[in-house]
Kinemage of the C-alpha trace (Angstrom):
@kinemage 1
@onewidth
@group {chain A} dominant
@subgroup {mainchain}
@vectorlist {calphas} color= white
{ca unk a 1} P -24.024 -6.066 6.279
{ca unk a 2} L -20.409 -6.195 5.266
{ca unk a 3} L -19.323 -8.385 2.328
{ca unk a 4} L -17.236 -11.391 3.380
{ca unk a 5} L -14.549 -10.508 0.822
{ca unk a 6} L -13.633 -7.491 2.968
{ca unk a 7} L -12.338 -9.802 5.718
{ca unk a 8} L -10.061 -11.454 3.171
{ca unk a 9} L -8.838 -8.064 1.913
{ca unk a 10} L -8.061 -6.920 5.465
{ca unk a 11} L -6.120 -10.137 6.092
{ca unk a 12} L -4.059 -9.538 2.953
{ca unk a 13} L -3.336 -5.992 4.078
{ca unk a 14} L -1.660 -7.355 7.214
{ca unk a 15} L 0.321 -9.940 5.259
{ca unk a 16} L 1.471 -7.273 2.797
{ca unk a 17} L 2.724 -5.088 5.644
{ca unk a 18} L 4.904 -7.935 6.893
{ca unk a 19} L 6.203 -8.693 3.375
{ca unk a 20} L 7.101 -5.025 2.805
{ca unk a 21} L 8.958 -4.880 6.131
{ca unk a 22} L 10.880 -8.063 5.276
{ca unk a 23} L 11.811 -6.698 1.849
{ca unk a 24} L 13.029 -3.431 3.375
{ca unk a 25} L 15.116 -5.286 5.970
{ca unk a 26} L 16.625 -7.355 3.142
{ca unk a 27} L 17.823 -4.130 1.468
{ca unk a 28} L 15.025 -3.611 -1.074
{ca unk a 29} L 14.015 0.030 -1.623
{ca unk a 30} L 10.468 0.888 -0.525
{ca unk a 31} L 8.742 4.080 -1.666
{ca unk a 32} L 5.522 5.470 -0.187
{ca unk a 33} L 3.369 7.033 -2.896
{ca unk a 34} L 0.042 8.830 -3.058
{ca unk a 35} L -1.758 6.844 -5.725
{ca unk a 36} L -3.407 9.707 -7.594
{ca unk a 37} L -0.320 11.902 -7.703
{ca unk a 38} L 2.600 9.547 -8.405
{ca unk a 39} L 2.979 7.109 -11.285
{ca unk a 40} L 4.170 3.670 -10.145
{ca unk a 41} L 6.623 3.594 -13.041
{ca unk a 42} L 8.883 5.973 -11.087
{ca unk a 43} L 9.280 3.423 -8.279
{ca unk a 44} L 9.673 0.572 -10.758
{ca unk a 45} L 12.407 2.480 -12.621
{ca unk a 46} L 14.240 2.879 -9.296
{ca unk a 47} L 13.923 -0.881 -8.647
{ca unk a 48} L 11.741 -0.134 -5.614
{ca unk a 49} L 8.501 -1.445 -4.205
{ca unk a 50} L 5.742 1.169 -4.223
{ca unk a 51} L 3.435 1.288 -1.227
{ca unk a 52} L 0.264 3.311 -1.446
{ca unk a 53} L -0.260 5.937 1.227
{ca unk a 54} L -3.871 6.539 0.226
{ca unk a 55} L -6.652 5.844 2.701
{ca unk a 56} L -9.508 3.474 2.054
{ca unk a 57} L -12.227 6.147 2.007
{ca unk a 58} L -12.592 8.784 -0.701
{ca unk a 59} L -14.944 10.992 1.323
{ca unk a 60} L -13.518 13.755 3.469
{ca unk a 61} L -14.510 13.648 7.138
{ca unk a 62} L -15.836 16.806 8.771
{ca unk a 63} L -15.561 17.443 12.484
């Protein structure tokens, strides 16, 4: 059974996508970053919003 908090997290993910799009359209810089490879301080120093490009699963899928 899936924890109920996951539904709330998924709802926030959608809201965040809209907020990021609005910020970009308003002229704010948006930077996509891979969380384990890029320190967020780089985006902050550039006065940008960092958006993680990492997936939600750590395991690698095999076909």
